[in-house]
C-alpha positions as CSV (number, residue, x, y, z in Angstrom):
1,M,-37.9,53.5,-123.1
2,S,-40.6,51.6,-124.8
3,T,-40.0,48.8,-122.3
4,V,-40.7,51.1,-119.4
5,L,-43.9,52.3,-121.1
6,R,-45.0,48.7,-121.4
7,S,-44.4,48.1,-117.9
8,S,-46.2,51.3,-116.8
9,S,-49.0,50.3,-119.3
10,F,-49.1,46.8,-118.0
11,S,-49.2,47.9,-114.4
12,V,-52.2,50.2,-114.9
13,L,-54.0,47.7,-116.9
14,T,-53.3,45.0,-114.2
15,L,-54.4,47.5,-111.4
16,T,-57.5,48.5,-113.3
17,G,-58.4,44.9,-113.8
18,L,-58.0,44.2,-110.0
19,I,-60.2,47.0,-109.2
20,L,-62.7,45.7,-111.5
21,V,-62.7,42.2,-110.1
22,A,-62.9,43.5,-106.6
23,V,-65.9,45.6,-107.5
24,L,-67.9,43.1,-109.1
25,A,-67.0,40.4,-106.4
26,G,-68.3,43.0,-103.7
27,V,-71.6,43.4,-105.8
28,A,-72.0,39.6,-106.4
29,C,-71.6,38.9,-102.5
30,G,-73.7,42.0,-101.7
31,S,-73.5,43.8,-98.5
32,P,-74.8,42.2,-95.2
33,A,-78.4,42.3,-95.1
34,A,-79.7,45.0,-92.6
35,V,-81.1,43.3,-89.3
36,S,-84.8,44.0,-88.9
37,T,-85.4,44.9,-85.1
38,R,-88.5,45.6,-83.2
39,E,-89.4,47.5,-79.9
40,V,-90.4,45.5,-76.9
41,T,-91.0,46.3,-73.2
42,L,-89.0,44.0,-71.0
43,W,-90.3,43.7,-67.4
44,K,-87.7,44.2,-64.4
45,P,-89.0,42.9,-61.1
46,M,-89.3,45.7,-58.4
47,G,-90.9,43.7,-55.7
48,A,-93.5,41.2,-54.5
49,W,-95.7,41.2,-51.3
50,S,-98.5,39.0,-49.8
51,G,-100.5,39.0,-46.8
52,R,-103.8,39.3,-45.1
53,G,-105.1,42.7,-44.0
54,V,-103.4,46.0,-44.5
55,M,-99.7,46.6,-45.6
56,Q,-97.6,49.4,-46.6
57,T,-94.7,48.1,-48.8
58,E,-91.2,49.1,-48.6
59,A,-90.3,51.9,-51.2
60,F,-88.9,51.0,-54.6
61,I,-87.4,53.4,-57.2
62,S,-88.5,53.4,-60.8
63,T,-86.4,55.0,-63.4
64,T,-89.0,54.8,-66.2
65,G,-92.3,55.3,-64.4
66,T,-93.9,52.5,-66.4
67,L,-95.3,50.0,-63.8
68,R,-97.0,46.7,-64.1
69,V,-99.0,45.5,-61.1
70,Q,-100.1,41.8,-60.9
71,W,-102.5,40.9,-58.1
72,E,-104.5,38.0,-56.9
73,T,-106.8,37.5,-54.0
74,R,-108.1,34.2,-52.7
75,N,-109.3,32.3,-49.6
76,E,-112.2,34.7,-49.1
77,D,-113.9,34.1,-45.5
78,A,-117.3,34.2,-47.0
79,A,-118.7,35.0,-50.4
80,G,-118.9,38.7,-51.1
81,K,-117.1,39.7,-47.8
82,G,-113.7,40.3,-49.3
83,A,-112.7,43.7,-50.3
84,F,-109.2,44.4,-51.8
85,S,-107.6,47.9,-53.0
86,V,-104.0,48.8,-53.9
87,I,-103.1,52.5,-54.0
88,L,-99.7,53.7,-55.5
89,H,-98.0,56.6,-53.4
90,S,-95.0,58.8,-54.0
91,G,-92.1,57.8,-52.0
92,V,-91.1,61.3,-51.9
93,S,-94.1,63.2,-50.7
94,G,-96.1,60.3,-49.4
95,R,-99.2,61.6,-51.5
96,S,-101.4,59.0,-53.3
97,L,-100.7,59.0,-56.9
98,A,-103.1,56.2,-58.1
99,S,-105.8,53.8,-57.2
100,V,-104.5,50.8,-58.9
101,V,-106.9,48.1,-57.8
102,E,-110.4,48.1,-56.4
103,H,-112.0,44.7,-56.3
104,H,-114.4,42.6,-54.3
105,G,-114.0,38.9,-53.9
106,V,-111.6,36.3,-55.3
107,G,-109.8,37.3,-58.5
108,R,-106.7,38.1,-60.3
109,D,-105.6,40.8,-62.9
110,T,-103.0,42.9,-64.2
111,A,-103.0,46.7,-63.9
112,Y,-100.7,49.3,-65.6
113,V,-99.4,52.6,-64.3
114,S,-97.6,55.4,-66.0
115,E,-96.1,58.0,-63.7
116,D,-93.0,60.3,-63.7
117,P,-90.1,58.3,-62.5
118,R,-89.4,58.6,-58.7
119,E,-89.6,56.4,-55.5
120,F,-92.9,54.8,-54.8
121,F,-94.5,52.5,-52.4
122,L,-97.8,50.7,-52.1
123,V,-100.5,50.6,-49.6
124,V,-102.6,47.5,-49.7
125,D,-106.0,47.3,-47.8
126,A,-107.7,43.8,-47.8
127,S,-110.6,42.4,-45.6
128,H,-111.6,38.8,-45.4
129,L,-109.1,37.4,-47.9
130,D,-105.6,36.6,-48.7
131,W,-104.0,38.6,-51.4
132,S,-100.6,38.8,-53.4
133,V,-99.1,41.6,-55.4
134,T,-96.0,42.0,-57.7
135,V,-94.5,45.4,-59.4
136,D,-92.5,45.1,-62.3
137,E,-90.9,48.1,-64.1
138,G,-91.3,48.3,-67.9
139,V,-88.0,49.2,-69.8
140,A,-88.0,49.7,-73.4
141,A,-85.6,47.6,-75.7
142,T,-84.8,47.0,-79.4
143,I,-84.3,43.4,-80.2
144,P,-83.9,41.4,-83.4
145,D,-87.0,40.8,-85.1
146,T,-87.1,36.9,-85.7
147,G,-90.6,36.8,-87.1
148,R,-91.9,35.1,-83.8
149,R,-93.9,37.0,-81.1
């Protein structure tokens, strides 16, 4: 009977020792470091248009309502004669939602619009110059923070 007790005692001691070694090894190695993340906006292309004069773009659907409008005017007929405007419209009702750009002469810029998600279209009105417009939709994303921005 004492042999059985020694075997049981030895098994309990061995098991306790193995558990202790495993716990200490886990503490020494540490758990994986938490990954640091940051929120960013990714820009999805919705459309690009260019021309001279007036244009109504085809409709595009934004699921976020966050829009970036990049525009450029060039080749003005005579200094001071060029006029350029971009108006955002609802693709559902057709009503005007926002005057995105009002500019005279040659130039370039970026405008941001925040609206409810829906179908949209642009009306571009330009005189005495060439123009180009791109629209991108902002989409929120979480990415690993590498320390670089």
